[in-house]
Structure formats: structure tokens, C-alpha cells
C-alpha positions in Angstrom: -76.2 -53.4 -26.0 -73.0 -54.3 -27.6 -74.8 -54.9 -30.9 -76.4 -51.5 -30.8 -73.0 -49.9 -30.2 -71.6 -51.6 -33.3 -74.6 -50.4 -35.4 -74.1 -46.9 -34.1 -70.4 -47.0 -34.8 -71.0 -48.2 -38.4 -73.7 -45.5 -38.9 -71.4 -42.7 -37.7 -68.5 -44.1 -39.8 -70.7 -44.0 -42.9 -71.9 -40.4 -42.0 -68.3 -39.3 -41.6 -67.3 -40.8 -45.0 -70.2 -39.0 -46.6 -69.3 -35.7 -45.0 -65.7 -36.1 -46.1 -66.7 -36.9 -49.7 -68.8 -33.7 -50.1 -65.9 -31.2 -49.8 -63.8 -33.4 -52.1 -66.5 -33.4 -54.8 -66.8 -29.6 -54.4 -63.1 -29.2 -54.8 -63.1 -31.4 -57.9 -65.9 -29.3 -59.5 -64.1 -26.1 -58.8 -60.9 -27.6 -60.0 -62.6 -28.6 -63.3 -63.5 -25.0 -63.9 -59.9 -23.9 -63.5 -58.6 -26.8 -65.6 -61.0 -26.0 -68.5 -61.2 -22.2 -68.4 -58.4 -20.9 -66.1 -58.8 -18.7 -63.0 -61.0 -15.6 -62.7 -57.7 -13.7 -62.4 -56.6 -14.8 -65.8 -54.6 -17.9 -65.0 -54.0 -20.4 -67.8 -56.3 -23.3 -68.3 -54.5 -26.6 -67.5 -56.2 -28.2 -70.5 -54.4 -26.0 -73.0 -51.2 -28.0 -72.3 -52.3 -31.2 -70.5 -55.4 -32.0 -72.6 -59.1 -31.9 -72.1 -59.1 -35.0 -70.0 -55.6 -34.6 -68.5 -54.2 -37.1 -71.0 -51.0 -35.2 -71.6 -49.4 -34.0 -74.8 -45.8 -34.0 -76.0 -43.6 -32.7 -73.2 -46.7 -32.1 -70.9 -47.4 -35.0 -68.6 -50.6 -36.9 -68.1 -52.5 -35.7 -65.0 -55.7 -37.7 -65.2 -56.0 -40.3 -62.5 -52.8 -39.2 -60.7 -53.1 -39.1 -56.9 -54.4 -35.8 -55.5 -51.8 -35.5 -52.8 -48.9 -36.1 -55.3 -50.4 -33.4 -57.7 -50.8 -31.0 -54.9 -47.2 -31.6 -53.7 -45.9 -30.8 -57.2 -48.0 -27.6 -57.5 -46.9 -26.5 -54.1 -43.3 -27.2 -55.1 -43.6 -25.1 -58.3 -45.3 -22.4 -56.3 -42.5 -22.1 -53.7 -39.7 -22.7 -56.2 -38.4 -26.0 -54.9 -39.3 -27.5 -58.2 -38.1 -25.5 -61.2 -39.9 -25.1 -64.6 -40.2 -21.9 -66.6 -43.8 -22.7 -67.6 -45.3 -24.2 -64.5 -43.7 -22.0 -61.8 -45.6 -18.8 -62.7 -48.9 -20.8 -63.3 -48.7 -22.5 -59.9 -47.7 -19.2 -58.2 -50.8 -17.6 -59.7 -53.0 -20.2 -57.9 -54.1 -19.8 -54.3 -53.4 -22.8 -52.0 -57.1 -23.6 -52.2 -57.1 -23.5 -56.0 -54.1 -25.9 -56.0 -56.1 -28.3 -53.9 -59.1 -28.0 -56.2 -57.1 -28.6 -59.4 -55.4 -31.7 -57.8 -58.8 -33.0 -56.7 -60.2 -32.6 -60.2 -57.4 -34.4 -62.1 -57.2 -37.2 -59.5 -61.0 -37.8 -60.0 -60.5 -38.6 -63.7 -60.3 -42.2 -64.8 -56.9 -43.9 -64.8 -55.8 -45.6 -68.0 -56.3 -49.4 -67.8 -53.4 -51.3 -66.3 -51.3 -53.3 -68.8 -48.7 -55.9 -68.3 -45.0 -55.0 -68.5 -43.4 -56.0 -71.8 -41.2 -59.0 -71.6 -37.5 -58.3 -71.4 -35.7 -61.3 -72.7 -32.1 -60.0 -72.6 -30.3 -56.9 -71.1 -30.0 -55.6 -74.6 -33.8 -54.7 -74.4 -32.7 -51.8 -72.3 -36.0 -50.0 -71.6 -38.0 -53.1 -70.6 -35.0 -54.6 -68.7 -34.6 -51.5 -66.6 -38.3 -51.2 -66.0 -38.9 -54.7 -64.9 -35.5 -56.0 -63.7 -33.2 -53.1 -63.1 -29.4 -53.5 -63.0 -28.7 -54.5 -59.5 -25.0 -54.9 -60.1 -24.9 -51.1 -60.8 -27.3 -50.2 -57.9 -30.2 -49.6 -60.2 -33.5 -51.2 -59.0 -36.3 -52.0 -61.3 -38.7 -49.1 -61.8 -41.6 -51.5 -61.2 -40.5 -52.0 -57.6 -41.7 -48.5 -56.6 -44.0 -47.5 -59.5 -45.8 -50.8 -59.7 -46.2 -53.4 -62.5 -46.9 -51.7 -65.8 -46.0 -48.3 -64.3 -49.4 -47.9 -62.8 -48.1 -45.9 -59.8 -48.2 -46.8 -56.1 -49.5 -44.6 -53.3 -49.0 -40.9 -53.2 -45.2 -40.8 -53.6 -44.7 -43.0 -56.7 -46.7 -41.6 -59.6 -47.8 -43.5 -62.7 -45.3 -43.7 -65.5 -47.2 -45.7 -68.1 -48.4 -43.5 -71.0 -46.4 -40.4 -69.9 -44.8 -38.7 -72.9 -41.2 -39.9 -73.5 -39.9 -36.4 -73.7 -41.4 -35.5 -70.3 -40.0 -38.6 -68.6 -36.6 -38.1 -70.1 -36.6 -34.4 -69.0 -37.4 -35.5 -65.4 -34.6 -38.0 -65.3 -32.2 -35.4 -66.6 -33.4 -32.9 -64.0 -32.7 -35.4 -61.2 -29.3 -36.1 -62.7 -28.4 -32.4 -62.7 -29.9 -31.8 -59.2 -32.5 -29.4 -60.7 -35.4 -31.4 -59.3 -35.9 -32.4 -55.7 -34.9 -36.0 -55.2 -38.3 -37.1 -53.9 -39.1 -39.7 -51.2 -35.9 -40.9 -49.4 -33.8 -39.2 -52.1 -34.3 -42.2 -54.3 -34.7 -40.7 -57.8 -31.7 -38.5 -57.8 -29.5 -41.4 -56.8 -31.0 -43.7 -59.4 -31.1 -41.2 -62.2 -27.4 -40.4 -61.8 -26.5 -44.0 -62.5 -28.3 -44.1 -65.8 -26.4 -43.5 -69.1 -28.0 -41.2 -71.7 -29.1 -44.3 -73.7 -30.7 -45.7 -70.6 -32.7 -42.5 -70.0 -34.1 -42.6 -73.6 -34.8 -46.3 -73.6 -36.7 -46.4 -70.3 -38.6 -43.2 -71.2 -39.6 -44.7 -74.6 -40.6 -48.0 -72.9 -43.1 -46.4 -70.5 -44.4 -44.0 -73.2 -45.0 -47.0 -75.4 -47.4 -48.5 -72.9 -49.9 -45.8 -73.7 -51.2 -47.6 -76.8 -51.6 -50.8 -74.9 -53.4 -49.0 -72.1 -55.7 -47.3 -74.7 -56.5 -50.7 -76.2 -57.2 -52.2 -72.8 -59.4 -49.2 -71.8 -61.4 -49.5 -75.1 -61.9 -53.3 -74.5 -63.0 -52.7 -71.0 -65.5 -50.1 -72.2 -66.9 -52.5 -74.8 -67.2 -55.2 -72.1 -69.2 -52.9 -69.8 -71.5 -51.9 -72.6 -72.0 -55.6 -73.5 -70.4 -55.2 -76.9 -68.2 -57.7 -78.6 -66.5 -55.7 -81.4 -63.0 -57.1 -81.9 
């Protein structure tokens, strides 16, 4: 009898997972239409700034593979004005709450860039790598990797990926936290940390994480060749 109960529990669990996945897939499909072509009401297509695969361009961040809950939180913040940006606020405000869920579901469904190892920081003079991997604890600055993960891959829904984001975008966010223009985030961490960074620190750590993009692209290409059974060097 107990064995039958376990079988039933497993079957019901599998059914629940299947039923939960269906709306998520539908949201992602609807979100793809918005991302590629905009909304029926004339809203801007996300791809026009963030790229066809959410890869990001210049000052526009990478969205592909970023967690759905985090993306939805940011769209909601733009929509209600708690996060300021002259471009994104009117776009987010033009989306319904359901459309914001759909767009977030779509971009989160895209592949993440391949993880790469952090660059070695041999001395504190290698500012970007040093801050990313070691921090400056004597100044109350923890390593970025402690929250955002090794190689800036992102951790959970509150700590988004940094690797491969455009340097200009990353620098702008750090400056926004320094000025108080952006919400401090989980536990108020980012505002406190950003305000301890010097202008040179901001640029160095932004350049460091942006520079991981080429390494991630190479790793992604290598993984693709391996899956295809190729051996092209």
C-alpha cells in the first residue's frame, strides 16, 4: 500500500510539473512576439535595442538567459517609476502586467552564455579583476563574485549575471547606485558598495566583466562543436 502511495505521489508531482510548464511555455511564446515585433498597441520591439537573441548592444544590457523573476522585477520597477530610465520607463509602462511576465519568460528561456573562469588577479593594481574576485575588504568592498558567482554567471533571482554585459551599461548602473537614482536592491547592498568605489574602480570592474564576453563566446562555440561531434580548433 505504501509503495502504491509513493507511485501516486510521483505521478501527481510529474503531472503538476507538466501543467506548470505549459503556461510558462505559452508566456515565452507570447513574449517572443513582443520582443521581436513589439505590442499590438505599437510598443517598441525589445530586439531593436537588446538584440535579436537578447545579447545586448552598447549601453543596452544582455537579457538572454537572465532569470525571469529578476527581469519582471526590473520591468515592474520601470513601470511604477521606482527605477528611472528615460528609454525604459515609457516602454515598460506601455506593457500590461501580463505582457511584462511574458517578455521576462521569453528572455529567460534563451540560452545563457557559457560560464568562464574569472581572470587571475595577481596584484591589487589589476583593479577590475581584483575587485571582481577578491574585493577590498579593508575598505568594506566584498568581491563581486561573492554574490554574482564565479565568472559573473549570476546567482538566483536577486543577483543577475554580469559577464558579457556592456561596460557602459555596467558603469551607468554603478553610477546610478552611487547617486541614489537606482533602488539599492536586496538588503541595500549595491548602493552601499557602489558608493565606496572610485571612478577608476567603476570603469575597471565594468571593463573586466564586459571583457568576459569574448571568452564566453569562445566557450559557447567550443561547446557547440563538441555537441555536434566536431573537432575544429
